[in-house]
N, C-alpha and C positions, 0 to 999 in steps of 0.2 A: 843159769842166772846171769844177767848182764853185769858188766863191770860197774855201770852206774849204780845199780841196785846194791851190789856188793859193797861199794864204797859207802853208800848211805847207811847200810846196816852196820858197818864197822864203826861209823861215827855215832850211831844211835844204839848205845848198849842195851837199852830197855826193849829194843825191838826183838820180837821172837822170830827167828829165822824160819821156823816151820809154818809161819803164816803165809809164806810165799811158796806156792806149788807150781810145778811146771806142767801145765796142761795146754794142749793145742786149742787155739781159739777157732771154733767152727763158724762157718757163715750163718748157720741157723741160730746160734747164740746171738750174734750181732744183729741179725735180721729181726729176731724177736724183741730184743731190747730197743732197737731203733724204731720199730713200728709203734711200740707201746708209748715211748717218749714223744715221738713226733706227732702222732695222732692226738694225744691228749693235749699237749702244749699248743699245737696249732689251733685247736678248737677253743681253748681257754684264753689264749693271748691274741687270737685272731691275726696270726702271722705265720708264714711258711717257715719251717725249720729245714736247714740243709746240713747234712752230716758230712764232716770232714772224712775222706776215705781213710780206712785203716784204724788202728788202735794206738793211742798215745801211751807211752811209758813216761811217767812224770816223776820228778823229785823236787820237793821244795822244803822250806824250813818247818812246815807243819806235818807233812805227810808224804807218802809215795805210793805208787800203785799203777793201775792201768785204767784208761778211760776212753770214752768216745765223746767227741766234741760236736756240738750243734751250733750253727750260726743262725741268727734271726735275719730274715730278708728285709725287714724294716725295723726301725728302732722300737724296742720293747723296754720301756722303763729307761734305765741308764746302762743297759748291757747290750753287747753285740754278739756274745757267744757264751755258752755254758758247757761244762764238761761233767759227765756222770762218771764216777770213779768206783772201781772195785779193788779190793786188796789182792785178789787172786787173778791169775790170767784167765781163769774160767769165768766168763761174763754171764752170771746167772741173772736172767731178766726179772726174776722175782724179788731181787734185793739189790741194794746199792749202799756203798760205804759212806760216800761223801759226794758233794757237788761243788764245783768251782765256777765262779762268775767272773767274766772278763769284759772290760770296756776299753776300746781302742788298743787291744792287744795286752793290756795290763791286768794282772790278777787282782781283782777288787775284793772279793769275799770268798770265804771257804766255809761251807756248811757240812758238819760231820754228824752222822746219825748213829743211833744205837745199832749194835751188831744184828745183822739179818733183818734190817728194816725193809718191809716190802715196798716195792715200787708204787703200789696203790696208795700207800701212806705218804711216800715222798713227793709224788707228782703234784698233789694239791698244794702242798707247802711251797714247792718251787714256783708254781704259778702265782701264788700270793706274794712270795718274796721278790719276784721280778718286778712287781708293781710297787711294793713297799719294802725295800731293803732295810735291814736293821741288824746291827751286831748284838751279841749277847746270848744268854741261854733262853731258849724258847720251848715252851711246852705246847703241843698242839694235838688236836683230834681231827683226823681226816675221815669224814663220814662217808657212808655208802653213796650218798647223793652228791659227793664232792664238795659239800659245804665245809667250811674250815673255821675252827675256833682256835685262835692263836693267843699265846700268853695268858691263857686261862688256867687256873689251877686244877689239875686232874683230881686232886683230893677234894676240892670244893665241889666239883661237879658230881662226883660219886656220893659225897656226903649229902648233897642236896637231894639226890635221888633216894637215898636211904631215909632221910627225914620225911620225904614225901610219902614213901611207903609206910613208915611208922604211923603217920597221921591217918592212913587209910586201913591199916592192918594188912594181913596177907591178902594180896590181890592177884587176879588172873586177868591179863590184858593181851589184846592183839597189838601188833606194832602200831596200828592206827590209833587205838585207844590210849596207849601210852603217850603217843605224840600229842593227843588232845589234852591229856592230863598235865603234861609238862608245859604245854602252851598256856594253860590256864593258871598254873601255879608257879612256874619258873620263868618269868618274863625276861630275866636278864640273860638266860642261856638260849641256845638254839635248840628248839625241840626236835629238830630233824635228827638229833643224835639217837632217837628212839630205835630206829631200825638197826643202827650199828650196835647198840646195846643188846638187842635181841640176838644178833649174830655172835657177839662175844660170849654171852651167857650160854648159848647153845654149844659153843666150842669148849667152854670150861667144864661144864657138867650138864649135859642134856637131860639126864634122868632127873636131876634136882630142879632145874629151872624151866624146862619146857614140858608142856602137856598137850595132848591132842584130843579134840572133841569133834568127831566126824572128820571133815576134810580140813578143818581149821586148827591152827596151832596157836597156843597161848603161852605167854611168859608167866611163870609163877614167881612173883616177887615177894619174898619174905625178908624182913629187916635183918634177922639173925644170919640167914644164909648169905645175904649181900655183904654184911660186915665181915663174915668169916672168909669170904672170897674176894675181899676188897683189893688186896695186892695183885691177885691174878687179873682182876677186872682192869685195874690201872695199867698193868703190863700190856694187856691187849688193846686197851682203849686209847691210851695216851702215849704219844711218842715225844721223846726229848731230842732236841737238836741244839748243837752249839755252833753259833755263827761268829766267825772272827774275820778280821781284815786279811786281805790276800797277802801272799808272800812276794817280796820284791826280787827274790833270787831263784825263781823257779826255772828249771830246765826240763825240756821234754823232747821226745823223739817218737817217731812211729815205731812201734814194737816189731822187731824183726820176725817174730813168730807168726806174723800175719802175711807171710810171703804171698804176693799176688792176690791178696784179699780184695784190693780195690778193683782189680780186673774182674774177679769173680762177681762182685756186686754189680759192676757196670754192665756185664754181659746179660744180666737179668732184666735190664731196663729196655723198654722199647726205644726205637730210634727217636720218636717224637719226645719221649721223656728225657733222653740224653740231651737233645737240643734245648729243651726247656730248662733242665738243670744247668746246662752250660751258660745260657743267657742270664740265668739267675746269678751264677757265679761272677759273671762279668759286671753285673749291676752292683753286686756286693763290693767288688774291688773299687768301682767308681764311687761308692758310698763310704770308702775308707774302712771297711770291715776287714779287709785283708790287703796285703801288699802286692799279691800276684795271683794270676790264674794261668795255668798251662793247659793247652788243649791239643791233644794228639789224635791220630786216626787217619783213615783213608781220605784221599783227596776227592774233591768234587762232590761233597755231600752237604755243602752249605755252611761250613764252619765260619768262614770269613763273613759271608753275607749275614748270618745271624748275629755274629758279634757286633758288626757295624750297625746293624738294625737296633740292637739293644742299646748301644751308645747313642744312636740318633734319638731313640725314645726318651733318653735323658737330656736331650738338647745339646749333645756333643757331636762334633764332626771333625774330620781330619784338618788340623790347623786351627780349629776352634774348640778346644776342650781336650784334644789328644793329638799325638803325633804318630803317624804310621810309617814304619820302616818296612818296605817290601823288598825282599831280596837278601842275598848273603851279606855278611858283615864280619870283619876281622875282630880280633880281641881288642886291638888298639882303637879301631873304629867304634866298637861297642862302648869302650870307656869314654871316648869323646862325646858320643851321642848321649850317654847317660848324664854327663855333666851339663850339656846344653839344655837338656830337658829334665833337670834334676828335681823339679817340683811338679812335673806333668805326668799324665798317663801316656805310656808309650806302648803302641801296638806293633808287635813284630809278626810279620807274615812271610812265610817261605824263607826263613832265616835259619834253616836247620843246621847249617854248617857250624853254628855256635857249639852244638853238642859234640862235634868231632874234634874240637880244639879245647884242650884242657884249660888253657889260659883264659879263653873266652868264657868257658863254663864256670870258672872260679869267679870271674867278674860278675856273671849273672847270678850266681849263688849269693855273693855279697850284696848285690842290689835287691835281692828278694828275701833277705832275712826278715824276721818278724818285728824288729824294732822300728819305731816311728822314723828315726834317723839312722841311716846305715853309712858308715864311713867307708869310702872306696879310695883305693890308692893305686898308683902306677909307678913301679920302681924303675922301669927301663928308661934310659936316657933318650931324649928326643928333642929336636929343635923347637917343638911347639909345646913342650911340657915345662912348666915353671913352678918352683917351690912357692907354696901359698904365701910365705912371708914377703916375697917379692912381687906377688901378683897384683895387678892394677886393673881398674875398669877398662882402661884403654887396651890392655892386653886381651881382655875378654872380647872386646869389640873387633879386634883384629884376628880372632880365631884361636888364640892360645888357650891352654887348659892347665889348671893347677895340678900338682902331682898327687894331691889328695883333697877330698871334699866330702860333705855330707849329702847323701842322696835321700830325698824325701818323696820321690815319685812312686808311681804304681806301674806294674808291668803286666801286659796281656800278651801271651806268646802262643801263636797258632802254628802247629806243625803237622806234617803228614806222617810223622814217625809213630810207631807203636810205643806203648808205655815203656817196655823194656829197653828201647833205644833212647827214648826221650828222657827217662829217669833211671838209668842203670844202677846207680848207687843209692836210690831212694832218698836223695837229698832234697829234691824239688817239692815232693809232696808234703814235706814237713814245713815248707816255706809258704805255701799257698794252696789254692784249690787246683786239683788235677783232674781233668776230664778226658775220657777216651770215647771218641765218637766212632763207633765201629758197627754200623748196621749190616744186616744181611742183604743180599741182592734183592730179595723179595720185599724187604722193608723199604728199600730205596724206591722200587717201582711203585709200591703202594703210596709212598710219600709223593712221588711224581704225579700220580693220578689226582691227588688231593690239591696240589699247588699249581698244576698246569693251567687251570682256568684263570688263575690270577697273575700268571707270570707276564711281565711287560715285554712287548716286542720292540724291535727297532722302529724308528720313526716311520710313520705312514703305513706300517704293516698291520694286518689284522687277521684273526682266525676265529672261527666259531668254536664253541665248546666241543662239538662233535669232531671237528678237525683236530683239535688239540688231543682229544682222547685217542684218535687214530695214530697220532705221532707217538704217544706213550706206548700204545699197544704194539706198534712196529718195533720200537726199541726193545721191548720186553720179549717179543717172540723171535727176533732175528737171531739171537744167540751170538752175535758178532760184536755188539757194543757193550762195553763195561758200563754198568749203570752208574751215572753220576749226573749231577745237575747241570754241569757245563755242557754235556752232550745234549741234554734236554733243551737248553736255551738255543744252541746252534740248530738243532733239528726243527724246533718250532719256527725259527726265523727262515730256515730253508723252505719249509712247507709254505709259509706265508708269502715269501718272495719268489716262489718258483714261477718261471716265465710262462708256464702253461703246458698242458698235456701231461703225459705220464713220465715217469722216470725219477720223481722226487724220492721215492722209497729207496731205490738202490743208491742214490747219491747220499742220503742220510746214513744208510748202513755202512757205506764205504768211507765216508769222510766226516760225519758228525762226531 
């Protein structure tokens, strides 16, 4: 058990320590829960959901546990992310303990469910709550068709069904017939609860409530049996949820028991999916959903091109919407750059030396914390560092920098390092999105074939689609060229600008 959880338990005497068990989080558990959540909410809310890599261990004034967080790619109601929480480290995709809702990084609402509430019940409520948030105790019925009755009394619904049956005497109905009967006599309720009621009665006591005639099954509805089993019906049919305001003092971190989980998940993605997720992450940062995105992986596979294209799609360019720093930078240089662009998006490319300098790394960690405003400071004496109390506009114009300031900008960091080098202490992935672009050689060649016909050439040069295919084929079969997009660009231009005759093939193999 982590020190964070132990401290929380010590402060909360009512907490039962045995509620926390130490079980490994398998990628299959994560995958199952992730697919169920994202596929349902993407369909209902008409927005793509992006999962933060890893599992969060969280502690706040209301609760503690383990969760997986999803970000909306476009504004959904008033929230930018949600976290599904479990009490145990074993993430059972069939149930969830609570859900937290966040806006601009702040914890806005906390919804807690009855023990072992199925995900099938929770998800319709979440979709409804995202669009119409409201604190308080809510009683709801999530039906098999995903229709939702909220803040309706479960007792009233079951009582109305009992009264309806009393007026008819004992009746045998198919799901469809009960639907028609409820639609005719219970106009204030959603009659599509009928199929759900059928499933509940079958689970409670099939012998009493279900009969079969030929291939068709019927519900046997008797007022006395319904009244006798009312509490069981309510327990299965109606779910209670308590919604409260979010906590102002929440702390969280990626749970250490998911060592290399992000890597395992990323390796399952295709190269094109990795690039798509990466560009989505960049757009989320530009839309103020997160303060940072870190991108690692092999060079020459289109990381920088796709990042800049994503920013361009949003109407941003270097110097007009973001600032690009290409090349190495010292810790002091990083601090000064962050001050000068303290409210901007900063794109770092080929600045990997930052991760080998602990001082620079600490500055970067401070700048990418999750708060809207992050206080950065520089304690070393320098001729161009001035205490803020003495700092003037004229000093700023002359290039001087205050010894501490609030940073409100966003950071996009592109690196050729693998994740274990980019984020060895797992600090960065808790501060922003972290993507690993690591395709196989075969995936790069397949991607080359797809994009080669569209790649621009140098001025006045041209190639037919067939000639472009020949270039890709040469690169793939030569065995001498490491597959990367930079080699492809050079090879295409060599082929297009070749002065004539043979020989372009060997030139490409040796020099592209």
